[in-house]
DSSP file (Angstrom, degrees, kcal/mol; ACC not computed):
  #  RESIDUE AA STRUCTURE BP1 BP2  ACC     N-H-->O    O-->H-N    N-H-->O    O-->H-N    TCO  KAPPA ALPHA  PHI   PSI    X-CA   Y-CA   Z-CA
    1    1 A D              0   0    0      0, 0.0     5,-0.0     0, 0.0     0, 0.0   0.000 360.0 360.0 360.0  64.3  -24.2   -8.5   28.4
    2    2 A G    >   -     0   0    0      1,-0.0     3,-1.9     0, 0.0     4,-0.2  -0.266 360.0 -75.7 -92.7-167.8  -23.2   -4.9   29.1
    3    3 A P  G >  S+     0   0    0      0, 0.0     3,-0.8     0, 0.0     4,-0.1   0.753 128.8  60.3 -59.4 -22.7  -23.7   -1.6   27.2
    4    4 A E  G >  S+     0   0    0      1,-0.2     3,-1.5     2,-0.1     0, 0.0   0.648  80.5  85.9 -72.7 -14.5  -21.0   -2.7   24.7
    5    5 A A  G <  S+     0   0    0     -3,-1.9    -1,-0.2     1,-0.3     4,-0.1   0.670  81.5  57.3 -69.0 -14.4  -22.8   -5.8   23.8
    6    6 A K  G <  S+     0   0    0     -3,-0.8     2,-0.4    -4,-0.2    -1,-0.3   0.557  95.3  81.1 -90.5  -9.0  -24.9   -4.0   21.0
    7    7 A F  S <  S-     0   0    0     -3,-1.5     2,-0.1    -4,-0.1    -3,-0.0  -0.762  88.0-108.4 -97.8 143.8  -21.8   -2.8   19.2
    8    8 A A        -     0   0    0     -2,-0.4     2,-0.4     1,-0.0    -2,-0.1  -0.419  31.9-157.9 -67.4 141.1  -19.8   -5.0   16.8
    9    9 A R        -     0   0    0     -2,-0.1     2,-0.4    -4,-0.1    -1,-0.0  -0.937   3.2-160.5-121.8 145.4  -16.4   -6.1   18.0
   10   10 A Y        +     0   0    0     -2,-0.4     2,-0.3     2,-0.0    -2,-0.0  -0.938  22.5 142.1-125.9 146.5  -13.5   -7.1   15.9
   11   11 A G        -     0   0    0     -2,-0.4     2,-0.4     2,-0.0    -2,-0.0  -0.906  41.5 -93.1-162.1-168.2  -10.5   -9.1   16.8
   12   12 A F        -     0   0    0     -2,-0.3     2,-0.6    22,-0.0    22,-0.2  -0.900  28.7-119.1-117.9 144.8   -8.1  -11.8   15.6
   13   13 A I    >>  -     0   0    0     -2,-0.4     4,-2.3     1,-0.2     3,-0.7  -0.818  26.5-146.0 -83.8 120.5   -8.1  -15.5   16.1
   14   14 A A  H 3> S+     0   0    0     -2,-0.6     4,-2.3     1,-0.2    -1,-0.2   0.869  94.5  54.2 -58.7 -43.8   -4.9  -16.1   18.1
   15   15 A Q  H 3> S+     0   0    0      1,-0.2     4,-0.5     2,-0.2    -1,-0.2   0.829 112.1  45.3 -64.5 -30.8   -4.1  -19.5   16.5
   16   16 A E  H X> S+     0   0    0     -3,-0.7     3,-0.7     2,-0.2     4,-0.6   0.878 113.3  48.3 -74.1 -41.1   -4.3  -17.9   13.0
   17   17 A L  H >X S+     0   0    0     -4,-2.3     4,-3.2     1,-0.2     3,-0.8   0.829 102.9  65.1 -64.5 -31.7   -2.3  -14.9   13.8
   18   18 A E  H 3< S+     0   0    0     -4,-2.3    -1,-0.2     1,-0.3    -2,-0.2   0.747  93.0  62.1 -59.3 -28.0    0.3  -17.2   15.4
   19   19 A K  H << S+     0   0    0     -3,-0.7    -1,-0.3    -4,-0.5    -2,-0.2   0.855 118.9  23.4 -66.3 -35.0    1.1  -18.7   12.0
   20   20 A V  H << S+     0   0    0     -3,-0.8    -2,-0.2    -4,-0.6    -1,-0.1   0.728 139.0  20.9-106.7 -33.3    2.3  -15.5   10.6
   21   21 A L    ><  +     0   0    0     -4,-3.2     3,-1.8    -5,-0.1    -1,-0.2  -0.662  64.6 168.9-138.7  73.6    3.3  -13.3   13.6
   22   22 A P  G >  S+     0   0    0      0, 0.0     3,-1.5     0, 0.0    -4,-0.1   0.761  72.1  68.1 -63.3 -23.7    4.0  -15.8   16.5
   23   23 A E  G 3  S+     0   0    0      1,-0.2    -5,-0.1    -3,-0.1    15,-0.0   0.566  93.7  59.2 -70.2  -6.6    5.6  -13.1   18.6
   24   24 A L  G <  S+     0   0    0     -3,-1.8    11,-2.8    -7,-0.2     2,-0.4   0.328  95.1  75.7-101.7   6.7    2.2  -11.4   18.9
   25   25 A V  E <   -A   34   0A   0     -3,-1.5     2,-0.3     9,-0.2     9,-0.2  -0.976  59.3-168.8-124.5 131.3    0.5  -14.4   20.6
   26   26 A R  E     -A   33   0A   0      7,-2.7     7,-3.0    -2,-0.4     2,-0.4  -0.823  11.1-144.3-111.0 152.5    0.9  -15.5   24.3
   27   27 A T  E     +A   32   0A   0     -2,-0.3     2,-0.4     5,-0.2     5,-0.2  -0.970  20.4 171.7-119.7 136.3   -0.2  -18.8   25.9
   28   28 A E  E >  S-A   31   0A   0      3,-3.0     3,-1.3    -2,-0.4    -2,-0.0  -0.931  70.2 -16.0-146.1 116.7   -1.4  -19.0   29.3
   29   29 A K  T 3  S-     0   0    0     -2,-0.4    -1,-0.1     1,-0.2     3,-0.1   0.961 128.1 -51.4  56.3  52.7   -3.0  -22.0   30.9
   30   30 A D  T 3  S+     0   0    0      1,-0.2     2,-0.4    -3,-0.0    -1,-0.2   0.566 118.3 110.8  58.2  13.6   -3.6  -23.7   27.5
   31   31 A Q  E <   -A   28   0A   0     -3,-1.3    -3,-3.0     2,-0.0     2,-0.4  -0.959  56.7-147.0-119.4 140.5   -5.3  -20.6   26.1
   32   32 A K  E     +A   27   0A   0     -2,-0.4     2,-0.3    -5,-0.2    -5,-0.2  -0.803  18.0 177.4-102.5 134.9   -3.9  -18.3   23.5
   33   33 A Y  E     -A   26   0A   0     -7,-3.0    -7,-2.7    -2,-0.4     2,-0.4  -0.974  27.6-116.7-138.9 156.4   -4.4  -14.6   23.4
   34   34 A V  E     -A   25   0A   0     -2,-0.3     2,-1.2    -9,-0.2    -9,-0.2  -0.751  17.7-132.9 -95.7 134.7   -3.2  -11.8   21.1
   35   35 A V    >>  -     0   0    0    -11,-2.8     4,-2.0    -2,-0.4     3,-0.5  -0.726  26.5-174.0 -88.6  87.2   -1.0   -9.0   22.5
   36   36 A Y  H 3> S+     0   0    0     -2,-1.2     4,-2.2     1,-0.2     5,-0.2   0.830  76.4  59.8 -61.8 -34.2   -3.0   -6.1   20.8
   37   37 A Q  H 3> S+     0   0    0      1,-0.2     4,-1.5     2,-0.2    -1,-0.2   0.922 108.7  43.2 -61.7 -39.2   -0.5   -3.4   21.9
   38   38 A D  H <> S+     0   0    0     -3,-0.5     4,-2.1     1,-0.2    -1,-0.2   0.872 112.4  55.6 -72.6 -37.6    2.3   -5.0   20.0
   39   39 A L  H  X S+     0   0    0     -4,-2.0     4,-2.5     1,-0.2    -2,-0.2   0.833 103.8  53.3 -66.8 -31.7   -0.1   -5.6   17.1
   40   40 A I  H  X S+     0   0    0     -4,-2.2     4,-2.3     2,-0.2    -1,-0.2   0.911 108.2  50.7 -67.8 -40.4   -0.9   -2.0   16.9
   41   41 A A  H  X S+     0   0    0     -4,-1.5     4,-2.8    -5,-0.2    -2,-0.2   0.934 111.7  47.3 -53.2 -49.6    2.8   -1.2   16.7
   42   42 A V  H  X S+     0   0    0     -4,-2.1     4,-2.5     1,-0.2    -2,-0.2   0.929 113.4  47.3 -65.6 -45.7    3.3   -3.7   13.9
   43   43 A L  H  X S+     0   0    0     -4,-2.5     4,-2.2     2,-0.2    -1,-0.2   0.846 111.3  52.2 -68.5 -31.9    0.3   -2.5   11.9
   44   44 A T  H  X S+     0   0    0     -4,-2.3     4,-2.4     2,-0.2    -2,-0.2   0.964 111.4  46.0 -64.4 -54.5    1.4    1.2   12.3
   45   45 A L  H  X S+     0   0    0     -4,-2.8     4,-2.3     1,-0.2    -2,-0.2   0.869 111.5  52.5 -58.9 -38.5    4.8    0.4   11.1
   46   46 A T  H  X S+     0   0    0     -4,-2.5     4,-2.2     2,-0.2    -1,-0.2   0.906 109.5  48.8 -62.9 -41.9    3.4   -1.6    8.2
   47   47 A S  H  X S+     0   0    0     -4,-2.2     4,-1.8     2,-0.2    -2,-0.2   0.849 109.7  52.3 -66.6 -36.0    1.2    1.3    7.2
   48   48 A Q  H  X S+     0   0    0     -4,-2.4     4,-2.2     2,-0.2    -2,-0.2   0.957 111.7  47.1 -58.8 -54.6    4.1    3.8    7.4
   49   49 A V  H  X S+     0   0    0     -4,-2.3     4,-1.7     1,-0.2    -2,-0.2   0.861 112.1  49.2 -58.3 -41.4    6.2    1.5    5.1
   50   50 A Q  H  X S+     0   0    0     -4,-2.2     4,-2.3     2,-0.2    -1,-0.2   0.856 109.7  52.0 -67.1 -37.4    3.3    1.1    2.6
   51   51 A H  H  X S+     0   0    0     -4,-1.8     4,-1.8     2,-0.2    -2,-0.2   0.898 109.0  51.4 -65.4 -40.6    2.7    4.9    2.6
   52   52 A G  H  X S+     0   0    0     -4,-2.2     4,-2.0     2,-0.2    -2,-0.2   0.884 112.3  44.6 -63.5 -43.1    6.4    5.4    1.8
   53   53 A L  H  X S+     0   0    0     -4,-1.7     4,-2.0     1,-0.2    -2,-0.2   0.831 111.7  53.4 -72.7 -30.8    6.3    2.9   -1.1
   54   54 A L  H  X S+     0   0    0     -4,-2.3     4,-2.2     2,-0.2    -2,-0.2   0.866 108.1  50.5 -69.9 -38.2    3.1    4.3   -2.4
   55   55 A S  H  X S+     0   0    0     -4,-1.8     4,-2.8     2,-0.2     5,-0.2   0.927 110.9  48.8 -65.1 -48.0    4.7    7.8   -2.4
   56   56 A E  H  X S+     0   0    0     -4,-2.0     4,-2.4     1,-0.2    -2,-0.2   0.941 110.5  50.9 -62.1 -46.7    7.7    6.5   -4.4
   57   57 A Q  H  X S+     0   0    0     -4,-2.0     4,-2.5     2,-0.2    -1,-0.2   0.883 109.8  49.4 -57.7 -44.8    5.4    4.8   -6.9
   58   58 A E  H  X S+     0   0    0     -4,-2.2     4,-2.8     2,-0.2    -1,-0.2   0.940 110.9  50.5 -63.9 -44.1    3.4    8.1   -7.4
   59   59 A K  H  X S+     0   0    0     -4,-2.8     4,-2.1     1,-0.2    -2,-0.2   0.945 112.0  47.6 -58.5 -45.0    6.6   10.1   -7.9
   60   60 A A  H  X S+     0   0    0     -4,-2.4     4,-2.3     2,-0.2    -1,-0.2   0.887 110.7  51.9 -59.8 -41.4    7.8    7.4  -10.5
   61   61 A A  H  X S+     0   0    0     -4,-2.5     4,-2.4     1,-0.2    -1,-0.2   0.897 108.1  51.3 -61.4 -43.8    4.3    7.6  -12.2
   62   62 A Q  H  X S+     0   0    0     -4,-2.8     4,-2.0     2,-0.2    -2,-0.2   0.880 109.8  50.3 -67.4 -40.0    4.6   11.4  -12.4
   63   63 A L  H  X S+     0   0    0     -4,-2.1     4,-2.3     2,-0.2    -1,-0.2   0.896 110.7  48.5 -58.7 -46.0    8.1   11.1  -14.0
   64   64 A R  H  X S+     0   0    0     -4,-2.3     4,-2.3     2,-0.2    -2,-0.2   0.908 109.6  52.7 -69.5 -34.9    6.9    8.6  -16.5
   65   65 A A  H  X S+     0   0    0     -4,-2.4     4,-2.0     2,-0.2    -2,-0.2   0.946 111.6  47.6 -65.4 -46.0    3.8   10.9  -17.4
   66   66 A A  H  X S+     0   0    0     -4,-2.0     4,-1.9     1,-0.2    -1,-0.2   0.836 110.6  49.7 -63.8 -32.4    6.1   13.7  -18.0
   67   67 A R  H  X S+     0   0    0     -4,-2.3     4,-2.3     2,-0.2    -1,-0.2   0.874 111.5  50.3 -69.7 -38.1    8.4   11.6  -20.1
   68   68 A L  H  X S+     0   0    0     -4,-2.3     4,-2.0     2,-0.2    -2,-0.2   0.826 109.2  51.2 -72.5 -30.0    5.4   10.5  -22.2
   69   69 A D  H  X S+     0   0    0     -4,-2.0     4,-2.1     2,-0.2    -2,-0.2   0.925 110.7  48.4 -68.5 -40.7    4.2   14.1  -22.6
   70   70 A T  H  X S+     0   0    0     -4,-1.9     4,-2.3     1,-0.2    -2,-0.2   0.931 112.5  49.0 -66.2 -43.4    7.7   15.1  -23.9
   71   71 A Q  H  X S+     0   0    0     -4,-2.3     4,-2.4     1,-0.2    -1,-0.2   0.886 109.5  53.4 -61.6 -39.1    7.7   12.0  -26.3
   72   72 A A  H  X S+     0   0    0     -4,-2.0     4,-2.0     2,-0.2    -1,-0.2   0.864 110.2  44.9 -68.5 -38.5    4.3   13.0  -27.5
   73   73 A R  H  X S+     0   0    0     -4,-2.1     4,-2.5     2,-0.2    -1,-0.2   0.844 112.2  52.1 -69.7 -33.2    5.4   16.5  -28.3
   74   74 A D  H  X S+     0   0    0     -4,-2.3     4,-3.1     2,-0.2     5,-0.2   0.930 111.2  49.3 -68.3 -42.1    8.6   15.3  -30.0
   75   75 A I  H  X S+     0   0    0     -4,-2.4     4,-2.9     2,-0.2     5,-0.2   0.925 110.2  49.2 -61.7 -42.7    6.5   12.9  -32.1
   76   76 A A  H  X S+     0   0    0     -4,-2.0     4,-3.0     1,-0.2     5,-0.2   0.969 112.1  50.1 -60.6 -49.1    4.1   15.7  -33.1
   77   77 A R  H  X S+     0   0    0     -4,-2.5     4,-2.3     1,-0.2    -2,-0.2   0.930 112.5  46.3 -50.5 -48.2    7.1   17.9  -34.1
   78   78 A L  H  X S+     0   0    0     -4,-3.1     4,-2.4     1,-0.2    -1,-0.2   0.886 109.4  52.5 -69.7 -32.5    8.6   15.2  -36.2
   79   79 A Q  H  X S+     0   0    0     -4,-2.9     4,-2.7    -5,-0.2    -1,-0.2   0.897 110.2  51.2 -67.4 -37.0    5.3   14.4  -37.9
   80   80 A R  H  X S+     0   0    0     -4,-3.0     4,-2.1    -5,-0.2    -1,-0.2   0.900 109.7  49.6 -56.4 -41.5    5.0   18.1  -38.7
   81   81 A G  H  X S+     0   0    0     -4,-2.3     4,-1.6    -5,-0.2    -2,-0.2   0.876 111.5  46.2 -72.0 -32.5    8.4   18.0  -40.1
   82   82 A I  H  X S+     0   0    0     -4,-2.4     4,-2.3     2,-0.2     5,-0.2   0.919 112.1  54.4 -71.3 -40.7    7.8   14.9  -42.3
   83   83 A A  H  X S+     0   0    0     -4,-2.7     4,-1.0     1,-0.2    -2,-0.2   0.907 108.7  47.5 -52.4 -42.0    4.5   16.5  -43.4
   84   84 A G  H  < S+     0   0    0     -4,-2.1     4,-0.4     1,-0.2    -1,-0.2   0.872 112.3  48.5 -74.5 -34.1    6.4   19.5  -44.5
   85   85 A L  H  < S+     0   0    0     -4,-1.6     3,-0.5     1,-0.2    -1,-0.2   0.829 111.9  48.8 -71.5 -32.6    9.0   17.5  -46.3
   86   86 A T  H  < S+     0   0    0     -4,-2.3    -1,-0.2     1,-0.2    -2,-0.2   0.644 102.8  64.3 -82.2 -15.5    6.4   15.3  -48.2
   87   87 A A     <        0   0    0     -4,-1.0    -1,-0.2    -5,-0.2    -2,-0.2   0.600 360.0 360.0 -85.6 -13.3    4.5   18.4  -49.2
   88   88 A R              0   0    0     -3,-0.5    -1,-0.2    -4,-0.4    -2,-0.1   0.392 360.0 360.0 -72.9 360.0    7.4   19.7  -51.3
């Protein structure tokens, strides 16, 4: 019960983490513990990969939006052309 006791603390249950990332869990004298330094590296790399994927998806979405704008202009032009033909 030190000065840190009043603050919320977060962590992982070693047995649960071991199921998905066993290399981040160590066992010593029948007690399991998480190697948080390694976990930070894994989470940072995962975040970087996710950021890269998100950037790629954003670029693809922008290209699709530009293509849709072009198609909408083409449709409007064609509709005006059809309207002009039917008015004759």
